[in-house]
mmCIF file as gemmi writes it, N, C-alpha and C atoms, coordinates in Angstrom:
data_model
loop_
_atom_site.group_PDB
_atom_site.id
_atom_site.type_symbol
_atom_site.label_atom_id
_atom_site.label_alt_id
_atom_site.label_comp_id
_atom_site.label_asym_id
_atom_site.label_entity_id
_atom_site.label_seq_id
_atom_site.pdbx_PDB_ins_code
_atom_site.Cartn_x
_atom_site.Cartn_y
_atom_site.Cartn_z
_atom_site.occupancy
_atom_site.B_iso_or_equiv
_atom_site.pdbx_formal_charge
_atom_site.auth_seq_id
_atom_site.auth_asym_id
_atom_site.pdbx_PDB_model_num
ATOM 1 N N . MET Axp A 1 ? -16.417 29.9 -16.666 1 0 ? 1 A 1
ATOM 2 C CA . MET Axp A 1 ? -15.373 30.076 -16.028 1 0 ? 1 A 1
ATOM 3 C C . MET Axp A 1 ? -14.795 28.854 -15.261 1 0 ? 1 A 1
ATOM 4 N N . ALA Axp A 2 ? -13.587 28.292 -15.726 1 0 ? 2 A 1
ATOM 5 C CA . ALA Axp A 2 ? -12.925 27.012 -15.033 1 0 ? 2 A 1
ATOM 6 C C . ALA Axp A 2 ? -12.448 27.516 -13.693 1 0 ? 2 A 1
ATOM 7 N N . SER Axp A 3 ? -12.737 26.571 -12.715 1 0 ? 3 A 1
ATOM 8 C CA . SER Axp A 3 ? -11.898 26.971 -11.392 1 0 ? 3 A 1
ATOM 9 C C . SER Axp A 3 ? -10.412 25.655 -11.29 1 0 ? 3 A 1
ATOM 10 N N . GLU Axp A 4 ? -9.733 26.447 -10.624 1 0 ? 4 A 1
ATOM 11 C CA . GLU Axp A 4 ? -8.149 25.425 -10.202 1 0 ? 4 A 1
ATOM 12 C C . GLU Axp A 4 ? -8.834 24.644 -9.346 1 0 ? 4 A 1
ATOM 13 N N . SER Axp A 5 ? -7.746 23.403 -9.125 1 0 ? 5 A 1
ATOM 14 C CA . SER Axp A 5 ? -8.295 22.388 -8.452 1 0 ? 5 A 1
ATOM 15 C C . SER Axp A 5 ? -6.834 22.309 -7.322 1 0 ? 5 A 1
ATOM 16 N N . TYR Axp A 6 ? -6.804 22.319 -6.384 1 0 ? 6 A 1
ATOM 17 C CA . TYR Axp A 6 ? -5.283 22.144 -5.355 1 0 ? 6 A 1
ATOM 18 C C . TYR Axp A 6 ? -5.842 20.695 -4.87 1 0 ? 6 A 1
ATOM 19 N N . ARG Axp A 7 ? -4.515 19.771 -4.533 1 0 ? 7 A 1
ATOM 20 C CA . ARG Axp A 7 ? -4.459 18.483 -4.018 1 0 ? 7 A 1
ATOM 21 C C . ARG Axp A 7 ? -4.223 18.411 -2.662 1 0 ? 7 A 1
ATOM 22 N N . LEU Axp A 8 ? -4.678 18.383 -1.58 1 0 ? 8 A 1
ATOM 23 C CA . LEU Axp A 8 ? -4.541 18.227 0.002 1 0 ? 8 A 1
ATOM 24 C C . LEU Axp A 8 ? -4.311 16.772 0.263 1 0 ? 8 A 1
ATOM 25 N N . ASN Axp A 9 ? -3.276 16.195 0.83 1 0 ? 9 A 1
ATOM 26 C CA . ASN Axp A 9 ? -3.276 15.234 1.872 1 0 ? 9 A 1
ATOM 27 C C . ASN Axp A 9 ? -3.77 15.337 3.261 1 0 ? 9 A 1
ATOM 28 N N . VAL Axp A 10 ? -4.999 15.114 3.508 1 0 ? 10 A 1
ATOM 29 C CA . VAL Axp A 10 ? -5.3 15.178 5.005 1 0 ? 10 A 1
ATOM 30 C C . VAL Axp A 10 ? -5.471 14.107 5.847 1 0 ? 10 A 1
ATOM 31 N N . THR Axp A 11 ? -4.635 13.877 7.158 1 0 ? 11 A 1
ATOM 32 C CA . THR Axp A 11 ? -4.716 12.6 8.009 1 0 ? 11 A 1
ATOM 33 C C . THR Axp A 11 ? -5.354 12.953 9.148 1 0 ? 11 A 1
ATOM 34 N N . LEU Axp A 12 ? -6.359 12.252 9.54 1 0 ? 12 A 1
ATOM 35 C CA . LEU Axp A 12 ? -7.024 12.387 10.385 1 0 ? 12 A 1
ATOM 36 C C . LEU Axp A 12 ? -6.981 11.233 11.599 1 0 ? 12 A 1
ATOM 37 N N . ASP Axp A 13 ? -6.986 11.475 12.532 1 0 ? 13 A 1
ATOM 38 C CA . ASP Axp A 13 ? -6.834 10.727 13.77 1 0 ? 13 A 1
ATOM 39 C C . ASP Axp A 13 ? -7.859 9.641 13.562 1 0 ? 13 A 1
ATOM 40 N N . GLY Axp A 14 ? -7.859 8.485 14.399 1 0 ? 14 A 1
ATOM 41 C CA . GLY Axp A 14 ? -8.833 7.083 14.497 1 0 ? 14 A 1
ATOM 42 C C . GLY Axp A 14 ? -10.34 7.557 14.559 1 0 ? 14 A 1
ATOM 43 N N . GLU Axp A 15 ? -10.435 8.555 15.623 1 0 ? 15 A 1
ATOM 44 C CA . GLU Axp A 15 ? -11.754 8.717 15.953 1 0 ? 15 A 1
ATOM 45 C C . GLU Axp A 15 ? -12.209 9.749 14.662 1 0 ? 15 A 1
ATOM 46 N N . TYR Axp A 16 ? -11.907 10.653 14.337 1 0 ? 16 A 1
ATOM 47 C CA . TYR Axp A 16 ? -12.354 11.418 13.006 1 0 ? 16 A 1
ATOM 48 C C . TYR Axp A 16 ? -12.573 10.845 11.762 1 0 ? 16 A 1
ATOM 49 N N . GLY Axp A 17 ? -11.662 9.804 11.564 1 0 ? 17 A 1
ATOM 50 C CA . GLY Axp A 17 ? -11.329 8.859 10.504 1 0 ? 17 A 1
ATOM 51 C C . GLY Axp A 17 ? -12.695 8.074 10.298 1 0 ? 17 A 1
ATOM 52 N N . ALA Axp A 18 ? -12.836 7.257 11.472 1 0 ? 18 A 1
ATOM 53 C CA . ALA Axp A 18 ? -14.11 6.571 11.916 1 0 ? 18 A 1
ATOM 54 C C . ALA Axp A 18 ? -15.337 7.056 11.568 1 0 ? 18 A 1
ATOM 55 N N . ARG Axp A 19 ? -15.424 8.249 12.362 1 0 ? 19 A 1
ATOM 56 C CA . ARG Axp A 19 ? -16.802 9.358 12.178 1 0 ? 19 A 1
ATOM 57 C C . ARG Axp A 19 ? -17.001 9.465 10.827 1 0 ? 19 A 1
ATOM 58 N N . LEU Axp A 20 ? -15.909 9.977 9.979 1 0 ? 20 A 1
ATOM 59 C CA . LEU Axp A 20 ? -16.07 10.256 8.707 1 0 ? 20 A 1
ATOM 60 C C . LEU Axp A 20 ? -16.51 9.224 7.677 1 0 ? 20 A 1
ATOM 61 N N . SER Axp A 21 ? -15.985 7.799 8.214 1 0 ? 21 A 1
ATOM 62 C CA . SER Axp A 21 ? -16.295 6.61 7.347 1 0 ? 21 A 1
ATOM 63 C C . SER Axp A 21 ? -18.086 6.351 7.756 1 0 ? 21 A 1
ATOM 64 N N . ARG Axp A 22 ? -18.534 6.532 8.692 1 0 ? 22 A 1
ATOM 65 C CA . ARG Axp A 22 ? -19.65 6.547 9.229 1 0 ? 22 A 1
ATOM 66 C C . ARG Axp A 22 ? -20.921 7.447 8.434 1 0 ? 22 A 1
ATOM 67 N N . LEU Axp A 23 ? -20.447 8.464 8.224 1 0 ? 23 A 1
ATOM 68 C CA . LEU Axp A 23 ? -20.762 9.929 7.708 1 0 ? 23 A 1
ATOM 69 C C . LEU Axp A 23 ? -21.331 9.17 6.047 1 0 ? 23 A 1
ATOM 70 N N . ALA Axp A 24 ? -20.367 9.036 5.697 1 0 ? 24 A 1
ATOM 71 C CA . ALA Axp A 24 ? -19.959 8.677 4.271 1 0 ? 24 A 1
ATOM 72 C C . ALA Axp A 24 ? -21.026 7.428 3.885 1 0 ? 24 A 1
ATOM 73 N N . GLN Axp A 25 ? -21.187 6.465 4.777 1 0 ? 25 A 1
ATOM 74 C CA . GLN Axp A 25 ? -21.901 5.449 4.457 1 0 ? 25 A 1
ATOM 75 C C . GLN Axp A 25 ? -23.563 5.435 4.622 1 0 ? 25 A 1
ATOM 76 N N . ARG Axp A 26 ? -23.381 6.278 5.817 1 0 ? 26 A 1
ATOM 77 C CA . ARG Axp A 26 ? -24.812 7.085 5.744 1 0 ? 26 A 1
ATOM 78 C C . ARG Axp A 26 ? -25.584 7.79 4.403 1 0 ? 26 A 1
ATOM 79 N N . ALA Axp A 27 ? -24.655 8.565 3.896 1 0 ? 27 A 1
ATOM 80 C CA . ALA Axp A 27 ? -25.046 9.372 3.248 1 0 ? 27 A 1
ATOM 81 C C . ALA Axp A 27 ? -24.691 8.646 1.407 1 0 ? 27 A 1
ATOM 82 N N . HIS Axp A 28 ? -24.197 7.37 1.509 1 0 ? 28 A 1
ATOM 83 C CA . HIS Axp A 28 ? -24.091 6.569 0.419 1 0 ? 28 A 1
ATOM 84 C C . HIS Axp A 28 ? -22.827 7.571 -0.525 1 0 ? 28 A 1
ATOM 85 N N . VAL Axp A 29 ? -22.046 7.997 -0.014 1 0 ? 29 A 1
ATOM 86 C CA . VAL Axp A 29 ? -20.827 8.322 -1.087 1 0 ? 29 A 1
ATOM 87 C C . VAL Axp A 29 ? -19.438 8.026 -0.433 1 0 ? 29 A 1
ATOM 88 N N . GLN Axp A 30 ? -18.641 8.297 -1.244 1 0 ? 30 A 1
ATOM 89 C CA . GLN Axp A 30 ? -17.095 8.187 -0.84 1 0 ? 30 A 1
ATOM 90 C C . GLN Axp A 30 ? -16.889 9.11 0.119 1 0 ? 30 A 1
ATOM 91 N N . GLU Axp A 31 ? -15.81 8.474 0.917 1 0 ? 31 A 1
ATOM 92 C CA . GLU Axp A 31 ? -15.422 9.251 2.046 1 0 ? 31 A 1
ATOM 93 C C . GLU Axp A 31 ? -14.514 10.417 1.821 1 0 ? 31 A 1
ATOM 94 N N . GLY Axp A 32 ? -13.742 10.433 0.448 1 0 ? 32 A 1
ATOM 95 C CA . GLY Axp A 32 ? -13.02 11.75 -0.204 1 0 ? 32 A 1
ATOM 96 C C . GLY Axp A 32 ? -14.157 12.612 -0.515 1 0 ? 32 A 1
ATOM 97 N N . THR Axp A 33 ? -15.262 12.273 -1.259 1 0 ? 33 A 1
ATOM 98 C CA . THR Axp A 33 ? -16.199 13.279 -1.555 1 0 ? 33 A 1
ATOM 99 C C . THR Axp A 33 ? -16.682 13.919 -0.622 1 0 ? 33 A 1
ATOM 100 N N . LEU Axp A 34 ? -17.247 12.952 0.593 1 0 ? 34 A 1
ATOM 101 C CA . LEU Axp A 34 ? -17.826 13.814 1.878 1 0 ? 34 A 1
ATOM 102 C C . LEU Axp A 34 ? -16.54 14.702 2.599 1 0 ? 34 A 1
ATOM 103 N N . ALA Axp A 35 ? -15.294 14.266 2.566 1 0 ? 35 A 1
ATOM 104 C CA . ALA Axp A 35 ? -14.7 15.153 3.155 1 0 ? 35 A 1
ATOM 105 C C . ALA Axp A 35 ? -14.135 16.489 2.345 1 0 ? 35 A 1
ATOM 106 N N . ARG Axp A 36 ? -14.213 16.472 1.103 1 0 ? 36 A 1
ATOM 107 C CA . ARG Axp A 36 ? -13.93 17.761 -0.027 1 0 ? 36 A 1
ATOM 108 C C . ARG Axp A 36 ? -15.214 18.755 0.556 1 0 ? 36 A 1
ATOM 109 N N . SER Axp A 37 ? -16.562 17.842 0.678 1 0 ? 37 A 1
ATOM 110 C CA . SER Axp A 37 ? -17.705 18.724 0.986 1 0 ? 37 A 1
ATOM 111 C C . SER Axp A 37 ? -17.772 19.38 2.343 1 0 ? 37 A 1
ATOM 112 N N . LEU Axp A 38 ? -17.384 18.562 3.621 1 0 ? 38 A 1
ATOM 113 C CA . LEU Axp A 38 ? -17.343 19.251 4.572 1 0 ? 38 A 1
ATOM 114 C C . LEU Axp A 38 ? -16.283 19.994 4.859 1 0 ? 38 A 1
ATOM 115 N N . LEU Axp A 39 ? -14.976 19.996 4.075 1 0 ? 39 A 1
ATOM 116 C CA . LEU Axp A 39 ? -13.754 20.917 4.199 1 0 ? 39 A 1
ATOM 117 C C . LEU Axp A 39 ? -13.786 22.257 3.86 1 0 ? 39 A 1
ATOM 118 N N . SER Axp A 40 ? -14.839 22.166 2.468 1 0 ? 40 A 1
ATOM 119 C CA . SER Axp A 40 ? -15.322 23.356 1.423 1 0 ? 40 A 1
ATOM 120 C C . SER Axp A 40 ? -16.254 24.115 2.515 1 0 ? 40 A 1
ATOM 121 N N . THR Axp A 41 ? -17.203 23.535 3.036 1 0 ? 41 A 1
ATOM 122 C CA . THR Axp A 41 ? -18.205 24.247 3.699 1 0 ? 41 A 1
ATOM 123 C C . THR Axp A 41 ? -17.122 25.178 5.069 1 0 ? 41 A 1
ATOM 124 N N . ALA Axp A 42 ? -16.45 24.256 5.894 1 0 ? 42 A 1
ATOM 125 C CA . ALA Axp A 42 ? -15.703 24.883 6.812 1 0 ? 42 A 1
ATOM 126 C C . ALA Axp A 42 ? -14.941 26.213 6.378 1 0 ? 42 A 1
ATOM 127 N N . ILE Axp A 43 ? -14.477 26.005 5.191 1 0 ? 43 A 1
ATOM 128 C CA . ILE Axp A 43 ? -13.653 27.242 4.875 1 0 ? 43 A 1
ATOM 129 C C . ILE Axp A 43 ? -14.322 28.198 4.398 1 0 ? 43 A 1
ATOM 130 N N . ASP Axp A 44 ? -15.445 27.68 3.447 1 0 ? 44 A 1
ATOM 131 C CA . ASP Axp A 44 ? -16.463 29.199 3.091 1 0 ? 44 A 1
ATOM 132 C C . ASP Axp A 44 ? -16.801 29.923 4.495 1 0 ? 44 A 1
ATOM 133 N N . GLN Axp A 45 ? -17.174 29.082 5.774 1 0 ? 45 A 1
ATOM 134 C CA . GLN Axp A 45 ? -17.556 29.533 7.039 1 0 ? 45 A 1
ATOM 135 C C . GLN Axp A 45 ? -16.662 30.202 7.777 1 0 ? 45 A 1
ATOM 136 N N . ALA Axp A 46 ? -15.279 30.128 7.518 1 0 ? 46 A 1
ATOM 137 C CA . ALA Axp A 46 ? -14.021 30.355 8.318 1 0 ? 46 A 1
ATOM 138 C C . ALA Axp A 46 ? -14.231 32.073 8.075 1 0 ? 46 A 1
ATOM 139 N N . ASP Axp A 47 ? -13.613 32.433 9.654 1 0 ? 47 A 1
ATOM 140 C CA . ASP Axp A 47 ? -13.539 33.968 9.649 1 0 ? 47 A 1
ATOM 141 C C . ASP Axp A 47 ? -12.177 34.502 9.163 1 0 ? 47 A 1
ATOM 142 N N . PRO Axp A 48 ? -12.112 34.978 8.202 1 0 ? 48 A 1
ATOM 143 C CA . PRO Axp A 48 ? -10.594 35.353 7.739 1 0 ? 48 A 1
ATOM 144 C C . PRO Axp A 48 ? -10.008 36.079 8.726 1 0 ? 48 A 1
ATOM 145 N N . ASP Axp A 49 ? -10.624 36.737 10.238 1 0 ? 49 A 1
ATOM 146 C CA . ASP Axp A 49 ? -9.896 37.834 10.714 1 0 ? 49 A 1
ATOM 147 C C . ASP Axp A 49 ? -8.71 36.642 11.511 1 0 ? 49 A 1
ATOM 148 N N . ALA Axp A 50 ? -7.526 37.124 11.384 1 0 ? 50 A 1
ATOM 149 C CA . ALA Axp A 50 ? -6.382 36.722 11.928 1 0 ? 50 A 1
ATOM 150 C C . ALA Axp A 50 ? -6.479 36.376 13.326 1 0 ? 50 A 1
ATOM 151 N N . SER Axp A 51 ? -7.008 36.97 14.193 1 0 ? 51 A 1
ATOM 152 C CA . SER Axp A 51 ? -7.039 36.542 15.521 1 0 ? 51 A 1
ATOM 153 C C . SER Axp A 51 ? -7.919 35.323 15.534 1 0 ? 51 A 1
ATOM 154 N N . ASN Axp A 52 ? -9.165 35.229 14.738 1 0 ? 52 A 1
ATOM 155 C CA . ASN Axp A 52 ? -9.679 34.25 14.846 1 0 ? 52 A 1
ATOM 156 C C . ASN Axp A 52 ? -9 32.933 14.238 1 0 ? 52 A 1
ATOM 157 N N . ILE Axp A 53 ? -8.479 32.622 13.398 1 0 ? 53 A 1
ATOM 158 C CA . ILE Axp A 53 ? -7.525 32.138 12.759 1 0 ? 53 A 1
ATOM 159 C C . ILE Axp A 53 ? -6.331 31.606 13.784 1 0 ? 53 A 1
ATOM 160 N N . VAL Axp A 54 ? -6.115 32.291 14.635 1 0 ? 54 A 1
ATOM 161 C CA . VAL Axp A 54 ? -4.762 31.749 15.814 1 0 ? 54 A 1
ATOM 162 C C . VAL Axp A 54 ? -5.613 31.131 16.816 1 0 ? 54 A 1
ATOM 163 N N . GLU Axp A 55 ? -7.004 31.393 17.067 1 0 ? 55 A 1
ATOM 164 C CA . GLU Axp A 55 ? -7.618 30.72 18.041 1 0 ? 55 A 1
ATOM 165 C C . GLU Axp A 55 ? -8.105 29.367 17.294 1 0 ? 55 A 1
ATOM 166 N N . LEU Axp A 56 ? -8.377 29.16 16.236 1 0 ? 56 A 1
ATOM 167 C CA . LEU Axp A 56 ? -8.543 28.052 15.598 1 0 ? 56 A 1
ATOM 168 C C . LEU Axp A 56 ? -7.508 27.155 15.869 1 0 ? 56 A 1
ATOM 169 N N . LEU Axp A 57 ? -6.581 27.991 15.477 1 0 ? 57 A 1
ATOM 170 C CA . LEU Axp A 57 ? -5.259 26.801 15.185 1 0 ? 57 A 1
ATOM 171 C C . LEU Axp A 57 ? -4.64 26.312 16.623 1 0 ? 57 A 1
ATOM 172 N N . ASP Axp A 58 ? -5.05 27.124 17.633 1 0 ? 58 A 1
ATOM 173 C CA . ASP Axp A 58 ? -4.484 27.113 19.029 1 0 ? 58 A 1
ATOM 174 C C . ASP Axp A 58 ? -5.389 25.856 19.861 1 0 ? 58 A 1
ATOM 175 N N . GLY Axp A 59 ? -7.031 25.415 18.946 1 0 ? 59 A 1
ATOM 176 C CA . GLY Axp A 59 ? -7.541 24.645 19.354 1 0 ? 59 A 1
ATOM 177 C C . GLY Axp A 59 ? -7.545 23.216 18.855 1 0 ? 59 A 1
ATOM 178 N N . ILE Axp A 60 ? -6.255 23.038 18.05 1 0 ? 60 A 1
ATOM 179 C CA . ILE Axp A 60 ? -6.125 21.936 17.406 1 0 ? 60 A 1
ATOM 180 C C . ILE Axp A 60 ? -5.42 20.795 18.35 1 0 ? 60 A 1
ATOM 181 N N . ASP Axp A 61 ? -5.805 19.943 18.912 1 0 ? 61 A 1
ATOM 182 C CA . ASP Axp A 61 ? -5.189 19.077 19.982 1 0 ? 61 A 1
ATOM 183 C C . ASP Axp A 61 ? -4.045 18.285 19.393 1 0 ? 61 A 1
ATOM 184 N N . GLY Axp A 62 ? -2.542 18.759 20.231 1 0 ? 62 A 1
ATOM 185 C CA . GLY Axp A 62 ? -1.371 18.226 19.705 1 0 ? 62 A 1
ATOM 186 C C . GLY Axp A 62 ? -1.047 19.163 18.627 1 0 ? 62 A 1
ATOM 187 N N . ALA Axp A 63 ? -1.279 20.187 18.207 1 0 ? 63 A 1
ATOM 188 C CA . ALA Axp A 63 ? -0.847 20.888 17.059 1 0 ? 63 A 1
ATOM 189 C C . ALA Axp A 63 ? 0.748 21.249 17.693 1 0 ? 63 A 1
ATOM 190 N N . TRP Axp A 64 ? 0.76 21.811 18.834 1 0 ? 64 A 1
ATOM 191 C CA . TRP Axp A 64 ? 1.947 22.73 19.047 1 0 ? 64 A 1
ATOM 192 C C . TRP Axp A 64 ? 3.472 21.535 19.27 1 0 ? 64 A 1
ATOM 193 N N . GLU Axp A 65 ? 2.733 20.148 19.684 1 0 ? 65 A 1
ATOM 194 C CA . GLU Axp A 65 ? 3.652 19.239 19.958 1 0 ? 65 A 1
ATOM 195 C C . GLU Axp A 65 ? 4.061 18.311 18.476 1 0 ? 65 A 1
ATOM 196 N N . ARG Axp A 66 ? 3.134 18.642 17.223 1 0 ? 66 A 1
ATOM 197 C CA . ARG Axp A 66 ? 3.552 18.098 16.201 1 0 ? 66 A 1
ATOM 198 C C . ARG Axp A 66 ? 4.495 19.303 15.457 1 0 ? 66 A 1
ATOM 199 N N . ILE Axp A 67 ? 4.132 20.64 15.69 1 0 ? 67 A 1
ATOM 200 C CA . ILE Axp A 67 ? 4.986 21.706 15.388 1 0 ? 67 A 1
ATOM 201 C C . ILE Axp A 67 ? 6.467 21.251 15.713 1 0 ? 67 A 1
ATOM 202 N N . ASP Axp A 68 ? 6.563 21.393 17.241 1 0 ? 68 A 1
ATOM 203 C CA . ASP Axp A 68 ? 8.179 21.023 17.813 1 0 ? 68 A 1
ATOM 204 C C . ASP Axp A 68 ? 8.244 19.826 17.082 1 0 ? 68 A 1
ATOM 205 N N . ARG Axp A 69 ? 7.979 18.6 16.889 1 0 ? 69 A 1
ATOM 206 C CA . ARG Axp A 69 ? 8.448 17.355 16.511 1 0 ? 69 A 1
ATOM 207 C C . ARG Axp A 69 ? 9.023 17.699 14.905 1 0 ? 69 A 1
ATOM 208 N N . GLY Axp A 70 ? 8.04 18.807 14.144 1 0 ? 70 A 1
ATOM 209 C CA . GLY Axp A 70 ? 8.53 18.83 12.727 1 0 ? 70 A 1
ATOM 210 C C . GLY Axp A 70 ? 9.829 19.72 12.563 1 0 ? 70 A 1
ATOM 211 N N . ARG Axp A 71 ? 10.16 20.37 13.786 1 0 ? 71 A 1
ATOM 212 C CA . ARG Axp A 71 ? 11.154 21.44 13.834 1 0 ? 71 A 1
ATOM 213 C C . ARG Axp A 71 ? 12.446 20.74 14.224 1 0 ? 71 A 1
ATOM 214 N N . ARG Axp A 72 ? 12.21 19.878 15.302 1 0 ? 72 A 1
ATOM 215 C CA . ARG Axp A 72 ? 13.327 19.044 15.68 1 0 ? 72 A 1
ATOM 216 C C . ARG Axp A 72 ? 13.535 17.848 14.307 1 0 ? 72 A 1
ATOM 217 N N . GLN Axp A 73 ? 12.77 17.461 13.753 1 0 ? 73 A 1
ATOM 218 C CA . GLN Axp A 73 ? 13.28 16.499 12.736 1 0 ? 73 A 1
ATOM 219 C C . GLN Axp A 73 ? 13.679 17.545 11.493 1 0 ? 73 A 1
ATOM 220 N N . ALA Axp A 74 ? 13.515 18.697 11.235 1 0 ? 74 A 1
ATOM 221 C CA . ALA Axp A 74 ? 14.136 19.234 10.349 1 0 ? 74 A 1
ATOM 222 C C . ALA Axp A 74 ? 15.683 19.809 10.577 1 0 ? 74 A 1
ATOM 223 N N . ARG Axp A 75 ? 15.889 19.973 12.014 1 0 ? 75 A 1
ATOM 224 C CA . ARG Axp A 75 ? 17.104 20.308 12.576 1 0 ? 75 A 1
ATOM 225 C C . ARG Axp A 75 ? 18.124 19.028 12.107 1 0 ? 75 A 1
ATOM 226 N N . GLU Axp A 76 ? 17.414 17.745 12.604 1 0 ? 76 A 1
ATOM 227 C CA . GLU Axp A 76 ? 18.176 16.776 12.607 1 0 ? 76 A 1
ATOM 228 C C . GLU Axp A 76 ? 18.145 16.137 10.883 1 0 ? 76 A 1
ATOM 229 N N . GLY Axp A 77 ? 17.911 17.059 10.076 1 0 ? 77 A 1
ATOM 230 C CA . GLY Axp A 77 ? 17.871 16.426 8.857 1 0 ? 77 A 1
ATOM 231 C C . GLY Axp A 77 ? 17.077 15.255 8.341 1 0 ? 77 A 1
ATOM 232 N N . LYS Axp A 78 ? 16.24 15.034 9.078 1 0 ? 78 A 1
ATOM 233 C CA . LYS Axp A 78 ? 15.198 14.129 8.689 1 0 ? 78 A 1
ATOM 234 C C . LYS Axp A 78 ? 13.946 14.641 8.247 1 0 ? 78 A 1
ATOM 235 N N . THR Axp A 79 ? 14.179 15.066 6.878 1 0 ? 79 A 1
ATOM 236 C CA . THR Axp A 79 ? 13.147 15.84 5.745 1 0 ? 79 A 1
ATOM 237 C C . THR Axp A 79 ? 13.127 15.021 4.528 1 0 ? 79 A 1
ATOM 238 N N . ILE Axp A 80 ? 12.239 15.344 3.65 1 0 ? 80 A 1
ATOM 239 C CA . ILE Axp A 80 ? 12.139 15.087 2.367 1 0 ? 80 A 1
ATOM 240 C C . ILE Axp A 80 ? 12.165 16.279 1.706 1 0 ? 80 A 1
ATOM 241 N N . ALA Axp A 81 ? 12.966 16.274 0.711 1 0 ? 81 A 1
ATOM 242 C CA . ALA Axp A 81 ? 13.006 17.497 -0.564 1 0 ? 81 A 1
ATOM 243 C C . ALA Axp A 81 ? 11.692 17.402 -1.273 1 0 ? 81 A 1
ATOM 244 N N . LEU Axp A 82 ? 11.026 18.577 -1.539 1 0 ? 82 A 1
ATOM 245 C CA . LEU Axp A 82 ? 9.843 18.694 -2.151 1 0 ? 82 A 1
ATOM 246 C C . LEU Axp A 82 ? 9.81 18.082 -3.464 1 0 ? 82 A 1
ATOM 247 N N . GLU Axp A 83 ? 10.926 18.174 -4.24 1 0 ? 83 A 1
ATOM 248 C CA . GLU Axp A 83 ? 11.142 17.37 -5.637 1 0 ? 83 A 1
ATOM 249 C C . GLU Axp A 83 ? 11.111 15.72 -5.646 1 0 ? 83 A 1
ATOM 250 N N . ASP Axp A 84 ? 11.68 15.446 -4.376 1 0 ? 84 A 1
ATOM 251 C CA . ASP Axp A 84 ? 11.389 14.078 -3.922 1 0 ? 84 A 1
ATOM 252 C C . ASP Axp A 84 ? 9.93 13.262 -3.775 1 0 ? 84 A 1
ATOM 253 N N . LEU Axp A 85 ? 9.263 14.319 -3.502 1 0 ? 85 A 1
ATOM 254 C CA . LEU Axp A 85 ? 7.887 13.64 -2.861 1 0 ? 85 A 1
ATOM 255 C C . LEU Axp A 85 ? 6.997 13.31 -4.468 1 0 ? 85 A 1
């Protein structure tokens, strides 16, 4: 049975990027390979209960500020159409 693949672009802040790089070097794997594995494990272990998802999202540093910035940019027309990506 073939599985579908989805491509995501994830940006890590400097601390997490450096940490991922060090872990990948120790494991002798590419950073992307390790990142996929870690993300897959986190998704497998995530509780799909909506209240837990909200708690998880609320725990992301700066998330609300980024949401507000994105909304402001959208209102100001500072967006890129999906077909232009």
